[in-house]
PDB file of N, CA, C and O in Angstrom:
ATOM      1  N   MET A   1       1.144  -1.357  -0.037  1.00  0.00           N
ATOM      2  CA  MET A   1      -0.280   0.201   0.057  1.00  0.00           C
ATOM      3  C   MET A   1       0.707   1.165  -0.252  1.00  0.00           C
ATOM      4  O   MET A   1       0.545   2.096  -1.041  1.00  0.00           O
ATOM      5  N   LYS A   2       2.007   0.854   0.558  1.00  0.00           N
ATOM      6  CA  LYS A   2       3.004   2.355   0.253  1.00  0.00           C
ATOM      7  C   LYS A   2       3.348   2.515  -0.658  1.00  0.00           C
ATOM      8  O   LYS A   2       3.745   3.666  -0.843  1.00  0.00           O
ATOM      9  N   LEU A   3       3.443   1.633  -1.739  1.00  0.00           N
ATOM     10  CA  LEU A   3       3.991   1.885  -2.928  1.00  0.00           C
ATOM     11  C   LEU A   3       2.858   2.473  -3.757  1.00  0.00           C
ATOM     12  O   LEU A   3       2.951   3.123  -4.798  1.00  0.00           O
ATOM     13  N   MET A   4       1.966   2.177  -3.205  1.00  0.00           N
ATOM     14  CA  MET A   4       0.618   3.249  -4.130  1.00  0.00           C
ATOM     15  C   MET A   4       0.383   4.008  -4.140  1.00  0.00           C
ATOM     16  O   MET A   4      -0.098   4.543  -5.138  1.00  0.00           O
ATOM     17  N   MET A   5       0.634   4.811  -2.582  1.00  0.00           N
ATOM     18  CA  MET A   5       0.427   6.000  -1.596  1.00  0.00           C
ATOM     19  C   MET A   5       1.612   6.411  -2.217  1.00  0.00           C
ATOM     20  O   MET A   5       1.703   7.638  -2.217  1.00  0.00           O
ATOM     21  N   LEU A   6       2.715   5.738  -2.835  1.00  0.00           N
ATOM     22  CA  LEU A   6       4.115   6.969  -3.365  1.00  0.00           C
ATOM     23  C   LEU A   6       3.748   7.197  -4.942  1.00  0.00           C
ATOM     24  O   LEU A   6       4.007   8.260  -5.506  1.00  0.00           O
ATOM     25  N   VAL A   7       3.125   6.104  -5.591  1.00  0.00           N
ATOM     26  CA  VAL A   7       2.999   5.960  -7.203  1.00  0.00           C
ATOM     27  C   VAL A   7       1.717   7.544  -7.157  1.00  0.00           C
ATOM     28  O   VAL A   7       1.965   8.386  -8.021  1.00  0.00           O
ATOM     29  N   GLY A   8       0.839   7.768  -6.486  1.00  0.00           N
ATOM     30  CA  GLY A   8      -0.540   8.878  -6.647  1.00  0.00           C
ATOM     31  C   GLY A   8       0.088   9.487  -6.425  1.00  0.00           C
ATOM     32  O   GLY A   8       0.031  10.396  -7.253  1.00  0.00           O
ATOM     33  N   GLY A   9       1.346   9.786  -5.210  1.00  0.00           N
ATOM     34  CA  GLY A   9       1.090  11.402  -4.701  1.00  0.00           C
ATOM     35  C   GLY A   9       2.383  11.815  -5.890  1.00  0.00           C
ATOM     36  O   GLY A   9       2.402  12.937  -6.394  1.00  0.00           O
ATOM     37  N   LEU A  10       3.299  10.887  -6.200  1.00  0.00           N
ATOM     38  CA  LEU A  10       4.198  11.396  -7.563  1.00  0.00           C
ATOM     39  C   LEU A  10       3.069  11.642  -8.916  1.00  0.00           C
ATOM     40  O   LEU A  10       3.328  12.605  -9.637  1.00  0.00           O
ATOM     41  N   ILE A  11       2.475  11.235  -9.084  1.00  0.00           N
ATOM     42  CA  ILE A  11       1.612  11.356 -10.212  1.00  0.00           C
ATOM     43  C   ILE A  11       0.470  12.454  -9.297  1.00  0.00           C
ATOM     44  O   ILE A  11       0.226  13.217 -10.231  1.00  0.00           O
ATOM     45  N   GLY A  12       0.123  12.687  -8.803  1.00  0.00           N
ATOM     46  CA  GLY A  12      -0.393  13.695  -8.154  1.00  0.00           C
ATOM     47  C   GLY A  12       0.442  14.799  -8.557  1.00  0.00           C
ATOM     48  O   GLY A  12      -0.053  15.518  -9.425  1.00  0.00           O
ATOM     49  N   PHE A  13       1.961  15.208  -7.999  1.00  0.00           N
ATOM     50  CA  PHE A  13       2.427  15.850  -7.826  1.00  0.00           C
ATOM     51  C   PHE A  13       2.165  16.714  -8.941  1.00  0.00           C
ATOM     52  O   PHE A  13       1.641  17.827  -8.971  1.00  0.00           O
ATOM     53  N   VAL A  14       2.838  15.669 -10.254  1.00  0.00           N
ATOM     54  CA  VAL A  14       3.380  16.132 -11.995  1.00  0.00           C
ATOM     55  C   VAL A  14       2.350  16.608 -12.367  1.00  0.00           C
ATOM     56  O   VAL A  14       2.654  17.563 -13.082  1.00  0.00           O
ATOM     57  N   ILE A  15       1.001  16.483 -12.290  1.00  0.00           N
ATOM     58  CA  ILE A  15      -0.287  16.598 -13.042  1.00  0.00           C
ATOM     59  C   ILE A  15      -0.685  18.188 -11.503  1.00  0.00           C
ATOM     60  O   ILE A  15      -1.519  19.093 -11.548  1.00  0.00           O
ATOM     61  N   GLY A  16      -0.108  17.996 -10.885  1.00  0.00           N
ATOM     62  CA  GLY A  16      -0.339  19.435  -9.982  1.00  0.00           C
ATOM     63  C   GLY A  16       0.455  20.862 -10.616  1.00  0.00           C
ATOM     64  O   GLY A  16       0.021  21.977 -10.903  1.00  0.00           O
ATOM     65  N   LEU A  17       1.969  20.179 -10.687  1.00  0.00           N
ATOM     66  CA  LEU A  17       3.043  21.268 -11.347  1.00  0.00           C
ATOM     67  C   LEU A  17       2.726  21.553 -12.660  1.00  0.00           C
ATOM     68  O   LEU A  17       2.786  22.764 -12.873  1.00  0.00           O
ATOM     69  N   VAL A  18       2.404  20.877 -13.642  1.00  0.00           N
ATOM     70  CA  VAL A  18       2.184  20.772 -15.030  1.00  0.00           C
ATOM     71  C   VAL A  18       0.684  21.718 -14.859  1.00  0.00           C
ATOM     72  O   VAL A  18       0.835  22.826 -15.375  1.00  0.00           O
ATOM     73  N   PHE A  19      -0.567  21.537 -14.315  1.00  0.00           N
ATOM     74  CA  PHE A  19      -1.110  22.303 -14.983  1.00  0.00           C
ATOM     75  C   PHE A  19      -0.905  23.896 -14.035  1.00  0.00           C
ATOM     76  O   PHE A  19      -1.334  24.985 -14.416  1.00  0.00           O
ATOM     77  N   GLY A  20      -0.424  23.730 -13.224  1.00  0.00           N
ATOM     78  CA  GLY A  20       0.018  25.089 -12.586  1.00  0.00           C
ATOM     79  C   GLY A  20       1.054  26.135 -13.501  1.00  0.00           C
ATOM     80  O   GLY A  20       1.129  27.359 -13.609  1.00  0.00           O
ATOM     81  N   LEU A  21       1.786  25.005 -14.077  1.00  0.00           N
ATOM     82  CA  LEU A  21       2.615  25.581 -15.211  1.00  0.00           C
ATOM     83  C   LEU A  21       2.168  25.956 -16.039  1.00  0.00           C
ATOM     84  O   LEU A  21       2.436  27.139 -16.248  1.00  0.00           O
ATOM     85  N   LEU A  22       1.246  25.291 -17.025  1.00  0.00           N
ATOM     86  CA  LEU A  22      -0.119  25.862 -17.781  1.00  0.00           C
ATOM     87  C   LEU A  22      -1.035  27.127 -17.702  1.00  0.00           C
ATOM     88  O   LEU A  22      -1.695  27.586 -18.634  1.00  0.00           O
ATOM     89  N   GLN A  23      -0.959  27.602 -16.442  1.00  0.00           N
ATOM     90  CA  GLN A  23      -1.663  28.494 -16.205  1.00  0.00           C
ATOM     91  C   GLN A  23      -1.205  29.748 -15.879  1.00  0.00           C
ATOM     92  O   GLN A  23      -1.811  30.805 -15.706  1.00  0.00           O
ATOM     93  N   GLY A  24       0.027  29.449 -15.817  1.00  0.00           N
ATOM     94  CA  GLY A  24       1.060  30.690 -15.642  1.00  0.00           C
ATOM     95  C   GLY A  24       1.207  31.303 -14.334  1.00  0.00           C
ATOM     96  O   GLY A  24       1.591  32.459 -14.157  1.00  0.00           O
ATOM     97  N   SER A  25       0.738  30.105 -13.018  1.00  0.00           N
ATOM     98  CA  SER A  25       0.770  30.776 -11.904  1.00  0.00           C
ATOM     99  C   SER A  25       1.822  30.597 -11.405  1.00  0.00           C
ATOM    100  O   SER A  25       2.557  29.704 -11.826  1.00  0.00           O
ATOM    101  N   PRO A  26       2.359  31.808  -9.844  1.00  0.00           N
ATOM    102  CA  PRO A  26       3.738  32.221  -9.965  1.00  0.00           C
ATOM    103  C   PRO A  26       4.515  30.756  -8.865  1.00  0.00           C
ATOM    104  O   PRO A  26       3.988  30.516  -7.778  1.00  0.00           O
ATOM    105  N   TRP A  27       5.157  30.323  -9.112  1.00  0.00           N
ATOM    106  CA  TRP A  27       5.708  29.334  -8.020  1.00  0.00           C
ATOM    107  C   TRP A  27       5.249  28.986  -6.731  1.00  0.00           C
ATOM    108  O   TRP A  27       5.045  27.824  -6.380  1.00  0.00           O
ATOM    109  N   PRO A  28       5.105  29.861  -6.110  1.00  0.00           N
ATOM    110  CA  PRO A  28       4.684  29.173  -4.457  1.00  0.00           C
ATOM    111  C   PRO A  28       3.116  29.092  -5.071  1.00  0.00           C
ATOM    112  O   PRO A  28       2.396  28.339  -4.416  1.00  0.00           O
ATOM    113  N   SER A  29       2.750  29.463  -5.724  1.00  0.00           N
ATOM    114  CA  SER A  29       1.215  29.032  -5.638  1.00  0.00           C
ATOM    115  C   SER A  29       1.173  27.279  -6.850  1.00  0.00           C
ATOM    116  O   SER A  29       0.449  26.283  -6.843  1.00  0.00           O
ATOM    117  N   VAL A  30       2.542  27.793  -7.841  1.00  0.00           N
ATOM    118  CA  VAL A  30       2.590  26.151  -7.923  1.00  0.00           C
ATOM    119  C   VAL A  30       2.933  25.501  -7.233  1.00  0.00           C
ATOM    120  O   VAL A  30       2.011  24.685  -7.255  1.00  0.00           O
ATOM    121  N   LEU A  31       3.711  25.089  -6.427  1.00  0.00           N
ATOM    122  CA  LEU A  31       4.180  24.249  -5.369  1.00  0.00           C
ATOM    123  C   LEU A  31       3.169  23.730  -4.303  1.00  0.00           C
ATOM    124  O   LEU A  31       3.034  22.577  -3.895  1.00  0.00           O
ATOM    125  N   TRP A  32       2.439  24.942  -3.922  1.00  0.00           N
ATOM    126  CA  TRP A  32       1.340  24.357  -3.275  1.00  0.00           C
ATOM    127  C   TRP A  32      -0.530  23.961  -3.341  1.00  0.00           C
ATOM    128  O   TRP A  32      -1.453  23.562  -2.632  1.00  0.00           O
ATOM    129  N   ARG A  33      -0.232  24.384  -4.639  1.00  0.00           N
ATOM    130  CA  ARG A  33      -1.309  23.058  -5.397  1.00  0.00           C
ATOM    131  C   ARG A  33      -0.653  21.348  -5.860  1.00  0.00           C
ATOM    132  O   ARG A  33      -1.055  20.222  -5.564  1.00  0.00           O
ATOM    133  N   ALA A  34       0.384  21.779  -6.609  1.00  0.00           N
ATOM    134  CA  ALA A  34       1.064  20.727  -6.819  1.00  0.00           C
ATOM    135  C   ALA A  34       1.221  19.289  -5.331  1.00  0.00           C
ATOM    136  O   ALA A  34       1.594  18.117  -5.277  1.00  0.00           O
ATOM    137  N   SER A  35       0.839  20.016  -4.652  1.00  0.00           N
ATOM    138  CA  SER A  35       1.376  19.564  -3.109  1.00  0.00           C
ATOM    139  C   SER A  35      -0.006  18.821  -2.341  1.00  0.00           C
ATOM    140  O   SER A  35      -0.250  17.913  -1.546  1.00  0.00           O
ATOM    141  N   VAL A  36      -0.715  19.860  -3.150  1.00  0.00           N
ATOM    142  CA  VAL A  36      -2.320  19.102  -2.615  1.00  0.00           C
ATOM    143  C   VAL A  36      -2.841  18.083  -3.443  1.00  0.00           C
ATOM    144  O   VAL A  36      -3.753  17.467  -2.891  1.00  0.00           O
ATOM    145  N   ALA A  37      -2.497  17.605  -4.872  1.00  0.00           N
ATOM    146  CA  ALA A  37      -2.764  17.176  -5.509  1.00  0.00           C
ATOM    147  C   ALA A  37      -2.312  16.323  -5.072  1.00  0.00           C
ATOM    148  O   ALA A  37      -3.189  15.551  -4.684  1.00  0.00           O
ATOM    149  N   ALA A  38      -0.778  15.765  -4.777  1.00  0.00           N
ATOM    150  CA  ALA A  38       0.348  15.011  -4.159  1.00  0.00           C
ATOM    151  C   ALA A  38      -0.826  13.967  -3.020  1.00  0.00           C
ATOM    152  O   ALA A  38      -1.064  12.763  -2.925  1.00  0.00           O
ATOM    153  N   CYS A  39      -1.178  14.862  -2.514  1.00  0.00           N
ATOM    154  CA  CYS A  39      -1.587  14.411  -0.870  1.00  0.00           C
ATOM    155  C   CYS A  39      -3.161  14.063  -1.286  1.00  0.00           C
ATOM    156  O   CYS A  39      -3.703  13.705  -0.240  1.00  0.00           O
ATOM    157  N   VAL A  40      -4.054  14.021  -2.305  1.00  0.00           N
ATOM    158  CA  VAL A  40      -5.173  13.263  -2.462  1.00  0.00           C
ATOM    159  C   VAL A  40      -5.429  12.845  -3.628  1.00  0.00           C
ATOM    160  O   VAL A  40      -6.606  12.791  -3.983  1.00  0.00           O
ATOM    161  N   ALA A  41      -4.562  12.514  -4.357  1.00  0.00           N
ATOM    162  CA  ALA A  41      -4.180  11.551  -5.631  1.00  0.00           C
ATOM    163  C   ALA A  41      -3.489  10.449  -4.562  1.00  0.00           C
ATOM    164  O   ALA A  41      -3.791   9.274  -4.774  1.00  0.00           O
ATOM    165  N   GLY A  42      -2.636  10.710  -3.492  1.00  0.00           N
ATOM    166  CA  GLY A  42      -1.708   9.264  -2.618  1.00  0.00           C
ATOM    167  C   GLY A  42      -2.621   8.955  -1.961  1.00  0.00           C
ATOM    168  O   GLY A  42      -2.404   7.971  -1.254  1.00  0.00           O
ATOM    169  N   TRP A  43      -3.779   9.476  -1.872  1.00  0.00           N
ATOM    170  CA  TRP A  43      -4.971   8.966  -0.610  1.00  0.00           C
ATOM    171  C   TRP A  43      -5.802   8.368  -1.633  1.00  0.00           C
ATOM    172  O   TRP A  43      -6.279   7.281  -1.307  1.00  0.00           O
ATOM    173  N   LEU A  44      -6.129   8.838  -2.901  1.00  0.00           N
ATOM    174  CA  LEU A  44      -6.973   7.924  -3.609  1.00  0.00           C
ATOM    175  C   LEU A  44      -5.906   6.948  -4.192  1.00  0.00           C
ATOM    176  O   LEU A  44      -6.553   6.038  -4.711  1.00  0.00           O
ATOM    177  N   MET A  45      -4.970   6.783  -4.302  1.00  0.00           N
ATOM    178  CA  MET A  45      -4.396   5.332  -4.767  1.00  0.00           C
ATOM    179  C   MET A  45      -4.292   4.676  -3.429  1.00  0.00           C
ATOM    180  O   MET A  45      -4.614   3.495  -3.558  1.00  0.00           O
ATOM    181  N   ARG A  46      -4.110   4.839  -2.731  1.00  0.00           N
ATOM    182  CA  ARG A  46      -4.383   4.330  -1.654  1.00  0.00           C
ATOM    183  C   ARG A  46      -5.522   3.228  -1.449  1.00  0.00           C
ATOM    184  O   ARG A  46      -5.412   2.005  -1.364  1.00  0.00           O
ATOM    185  N   TRP A  47      -6.930   4.250  -1.381  1.00  0.00           N
ATOM    186  CA  TRP A  47      -8.072   3.491  -1.169  1.00  0.00           C
ATOM    187  C   TRP A  47      -8.257   3.069  -2.556  1.00  0.00           C
ATOM    188  O   TRP A  47      -9.265   2.365  -2.619  1.00  0.00           O
ATOM    189  N   TRP A  48      -7.854   3.174  -3.370  1.00  0.00           N
ATOM    190  CA  TRP A  48      -8.172   2.338  -4.756  1.00  0.00           C
ATOM    191  C   TRP A  48      -7.177   1.128  -4.989  1.00  0.00           C
ATOM    192  O   TRP A  48      -7.582   0.252  -5.753  1.00  0.00           O
ATOM    193  N   GLY A  49      -6.050   0.991  -4.479  1.00  0.00           N
ATOM    194  CA  GLY A  49      -5.221  -0.035  -4.438  1.00  0.00           C
ATOM    195  C   GLY A  49      -5.538  -1.102  -3.422  1.00  0.00           C
ATOM    196  O   GLY A  49      -5.370  -2.295  -3.672  1.00  0.00           O
ATOM    197  N   GLY A  50      -6.120  -0.538  -1.970  1.00  0.00           N
ATOM    198  CA  GLY A  50      -6.657  -1.705  -1.385  1.00  0.00           C
ATOM    199  C   GLY A  50      -8.045  -1.768  -1.556  1.00  0.00           C
ATOM    200  O   GLY A  50      -8.771  -1.856  -0.566  1.00  0.00           O
ATOM    201  N   VAL A  51      -8.553  -1.731  -2.817  1.00  0.00           N
ATOM    202  CA  VAL A  51     -10.015  -1.931  -3.532  1.00  0.00           C
ATOM    203  C   VAL A  51      -9.682  -3.289  -4.173  1.00  0.00           C
ATOM    204  O   VAL A  51     -10.153  -4.382  -3.858  1.00  0.00           O
ATOM    205  N   TRP A  52      -8.817  -3.026  -5.094  1.00  0.00           N
ATOM    206  CA  TRP A  52      -8.413  -3.658  -5.869  1.00  0.00           C
ATOM    207  C   TRP A  52      -7.677  -5.139  -5.223  1.00  0.00           C
ATOM    208  O   TRP A  52      -8.160  -6.212  -5.586  1.00  0.00           O
ATOM    209  N   VAL A  53      -6.813  -5.128  -4.517  1.00  0.00           N
ATOM    210  CA  VAL A  53      -5.827  -5.728  -3.624  1.00  0.00           C
ATOM    211  C   VAL A  53      -7.390  -6.735  -2.818  1.00  0.00           C
ATOM    212  O   VAL A  53      -7.261  -7.949  -2.662  1.00  0.00           O
ATOM    213  N   ASN A  54      -8.566  -6.113  -2.448  1.00  0.00           N
ATOM    214  CA  ASN A  54      -9.200  -6.757  -1.691  1.00  0.00           C
ATOM    215  C   ASN A  54     -10.173  -7.938  -2.870  1.00  0.00           C
ATOM    216  O   ASN A  54     -10.551  -9.095  -2.692  1.00  0.00           O
ATOM    217  N   SER A  55     -10.318  -6.998  -4.063  1.00  0.00           N
ATOM    218  CA  SER A  55     -11.632  -7.867  -5.641  1.00  0.00           C
ATOM    219  C   SER A  55     -10.291  -9.396  -5.801  1.00  0.00           C
ATOM    220  O   SER A  55     -10.483 -10.610  -5.866  1.00  0.00           O
ATOM    221  N   ILE A  56      -8.599  -8.309  -5.816  1.00  0.00           N
ATOM    222  CA  ILE A  56      -7.968 -10.100  -6.418  1.00  0.00           C
ATOM    223  C   ILE A  56      -7.887 -11.408  -5.048  1.00  0.00           C
ATOM    224  O   ILE A  56      -7.643 -12.601  -5.227  1.00  0.00           O
ATOM    225  N   THR A  57      -8.113 -10.865  -3.996  1.00  0.00           N
ATOM    226  CA  THR A  57      -8.312 -11.801  -3.213  1.00  0.00           C
ATOM    227  C   THR A  57      -9.434 -12.377  -3.247  1.00  0.00           C
ATOM    228  O   THR A  57      -9.443 -13.558  -2.900  1.00  0.00           O
ATOM    229  N   GLN A  58      -9.986 -12.105  -3.428  1.00  0.00           N
ATOM    230  CA  GLN A  58     -11.941 -12.872  -3.188  1.00  0.00           C
ATOM    231  C   GLN A  58     -11.764 -13.822  -4.858  1.00  0.00           C
ATOM    232  O   GLN A  58     -11.882 -15.045  -4.797  1.00  0.00           O
ATOM    233  N   VAL A  59     -11.585 -13.397  -5.754  1.00  0.00           N
ATOM    234  CA  VAL A  59     -11.175 -13.773  -7.000  1.00  0.00           C
ATOM    235  C   VAL A  59     -10.584 -15.078  -6.658  1.00  0.00           C
ATOM    236  O   VAL A  59     -11.114 -16.186  -6.736  1.00  0.00           O
ATOM    237  N   TYR A  60      -9.240 -14.721  -6.215  1.00  0.00           N
ATOM    238  CA  TYR A  60      -8.382 -16.152  -5.456  1.00  0.00           C
ATOM    239  C   TYR A  60      -9.180 -16.897  -4.737  1.00  0.00           C
ATOM    240  O   TYR A  60      -8.964 -18.106  -4.811  1.00  0.00           O
ATOM    241  N   ARG A  61      -9.735 -16.673  -4.302  1.00  0.00           N
ATOM    242  CA  ARG A  61     -10.264 -17.627  -3.232  1.00  0.00           C
ATOM    243  C   ARG A  61     -11.600 -18.167  -3.375  1.00  0.00           C
ATOM    244  O   ARG A  61     -12.126 -18.964  -2.598  1.00  0.00           O
ATOM    245  N   GLU A  62     -12.154 -17.637  -4.508  1.00  0.00           N
ATOM    246  CA  GLU A  62     -13.281 -18.026  -5.366  1.00  0.00           C
ATOM    247  C   GLU A  62     -12.826 -19.629  -6.089  1.00  0.00           C
ATOM    248  O   GLU A  62     -13.193 -20.804  -6.089  1.00  0.00           O
ATOM    249  N   ARG A  63     -11.654 -18.622  -6.741  1.00  0.00           N
ATOM    250  CA  ARG A  63     -11.742 -20.055  -7.884  1.00  0.00           C
ATOM    251  C   ARG A  63     -10.756 -20.872  -6.751  1.00  0.00           C
ATOM    252  O   ARG A  63     -10.852 -22.049  -7.097  1.00  0.00           O
ATOM    253  N   LEU A  64     -10.218 -20.834  -6.041  1.00  0.00           N
ATOM    254  CA  LEU A  64      -9.545 -22.009  -5.370  1.00  0.00           C
ATOM    255  C   LEU A  64     -10.427 -22.952  -4.765  1.00  0.00           C
ATOM    256  O   LEU A  64     -10.401 -24.167  -4.963  1.00  0.00           O
ATOM    257  N   GLU A  65     -11.220 -22.326  -4.008  1.00  0.00           N
ATOM    258  CA  GLU A  65     -12.871 -22.581  -3.889  1.00  0.00           C
ATOM    259  C   GLU A  65     -13.683 -23.581  -4.656  1.00  0.00           C
ATOM    260  O   GLU A  65     -14.125 -24.674  -4.301  1.00  0.00           O
ATOM    261  N   GLN A  66     -13.770 -22.935  -5.798  1.00  0.00           N
ATOM    262  CA  GLN A  66     -14.261 -24.316  -7.353  1.00  0.00           C
ATOM    263  C   GLN A  66     -13.521 -25.771  -7.745  1.00  0.00           C
ATOM    264  O   GLN A  66     -13.923 -26.890  -8.063  1.00  0.00           O
ATOM    265  N   SER A  67     -12.100 -25.073  -7.525  1.00  0.00           N
ATOM    266  CA  SER A  67     -11.045 -26.111  -7.914  1.00  0.00           C
ATOM    267  C   SER A  67     -11.227 -27.102  -6.743  1.00  0.00           C
ATOM    268  O   SER A  67     -11.155 -28.276  -7.107  1.00  0.00           O
ATOM    269  N   LEU A  68     -11.405 -26.948  -5.667  1.00  0.00           N
ATOM    270  CA  LEU A  68     -11.446 -28.253  -4.561  1.00  0.00           C
ATOM    271  C   LEU A  68     -12.936 -28.747  -5.049  1.00  0.00           C
ATOM    272  O   LEU A  68     -13.045 -29.973  -5.057  1.00  0.00           O
ATOM    273  N   GLN A  69     -14.018 -28.069  -5.428  1.00  0.00           N
ATOM    274  CA  GLN A  69     -15.119 -28.441  -5.266  1.00  0.00           C
ATOM    275  C   GLN A  69     -15.179 -29.434  -6.509  1.00  0.00           C
ATOM    276  O   GLN A  69     -16.052 -30.299  -6.573  1.00  0.00           O
ATOM    277  N   ALA A  70     -14.105 -29.251  -7.596  1.00  0.00           N
ATOM    278  CA  ALA A  70     -14.249 -30.012  -8.698  1.00  0.00           C
ATOM    279  C   ALA A  70     -13.191 -31.424  -8.311  1.00  0.00           C
ATOM    280  O   ALA A  70     -13.349 -32.499  -8.889  1.00  0.00           O
ATOM    281  N   LYS A  71     -12.259 -31.232  -7.390  1.00  0.00           N
ATOM    282  CA  LYS A  71     -11.363 -32.189  -7.138  1.00  0.00           C
ATOM    283  C   LYS A  71     -12.389 -33.015  -6.099  1.00  0.00           C
ATOM    284  O   LYS A  71     -12.863 -33.983  -6.693  1.00  0.00           O
ATOM    285  N   SER A  72     -12.737 -32.938  -5.096  1.00  0.00           N
ATOM    286  CA  SER A  72     -13.490 -33.969  -4.658  1.00  0.00           C
ATOM    287  C   SER A  72     -14.720 -34.292  -4.964  1.00  0.00           C
ATOM    288  O   SER A  72     -15.541 -33.514  -5.449  1.00  0.00           O
ATOM    289  N   PRO A  73     -14.983 -35.919  -4.588  1.00  0.00           N
ATOM    290  CA  PRO A  73     -15.695 -37.044  -5.479  1.00  0.00           C
ATOM    291  C   PRO A  73     -16.982 -36.547  -4.837  1.00  0.00           C
ATOM    292  O   PRO A  73     -17.186 -36.525  -3.623  1.00  0.00           O
ATOM    293  N   SER A  74     -17.726 -36.197  -5.671  1.00  0.00           N
ATOM    294  CA  SER A  74     -19.932 -35.981  -5.459  1.00  0.00           C
ATOM    295  C   SER A  74     -19.906 -37.474  -5.076  1.00  0.00           C
ATOM    296  O   SER A  74     -19.301 -38.497  -5.397  1.00  0.00           O
ATOM    297  N   PRO A  75     -20.723 -37.136  -4.357  1.00  0.00           N
ATOM    298  CA  PRO A  75     -21.741 -38.552  -3.623  1.00  0.00           C
ATOM    299  C   PRO A  75     -22.737 -39.257  -4.653  1.00  0.00           C
ATOM    300  O   PRO A  75     -23.569 -38.607  -5.285  1.00  0.00           O
ATOM    301  N   GLU A  76     -22.589 -40.618  -4.770  1.00  0.00           N
ATOM    302  CA  GLU A  76     -23.005 -41.165  -6.455  1.00  0.00           C
ATOM    303  C   GLU A  76     -24.875 -41.311  -5.581  1.00  0.00           C
ATOM    304  O   GLU A  76     -25.265 -41.293  -4.414  1.00  0.00           O
ATOM    305  N   LYS A  77     -25.304 -41.396  -6.440  1.00  0.00           N
ATOM    306  CA  LYS A  77     -27.155 -41.345  -6.338  1.00  0.00           C
ATOM    307  C   LYS A  77     -27.585 -42.880  -6.910  1.00  0.00           C
ATOM    308  O   LYS A  77     -27.459 -43.456  -7.990  1.00  0.00           O
ATOM    309  N   ASN A  78     -28.091 -43.183  -5.755  1.00  0.00           N
ATOM    310  CA  ASN A  78     -28.730 -44.816  -6.369  1.00  0.00           C
ATOM    311  C   ASN A  78     -29.946 -44.564  -6.689  1.00  0.00           C
ATOM    312  O   ASN A  78     -30.663 -45.456  -7.141  1.00  0.00           O
TER     313      ASN A  78
END
């Protein structure tokens, strides 16, 4: 999760920096907006990463359960 938060922060900072420079804002304003964008993007990536990992874990468990059910012998009906 730390990696996802760092990646999100880096992406947010770059996006905030680029948009601030494209608007022609002064440097203190650009850095302030980039920092806020880094914080928000980091939190969002952390949340999304958690949802993603939980979904992958759930799919893995379901597939494991299905494969175990397929391997177990079913009771024969007379």
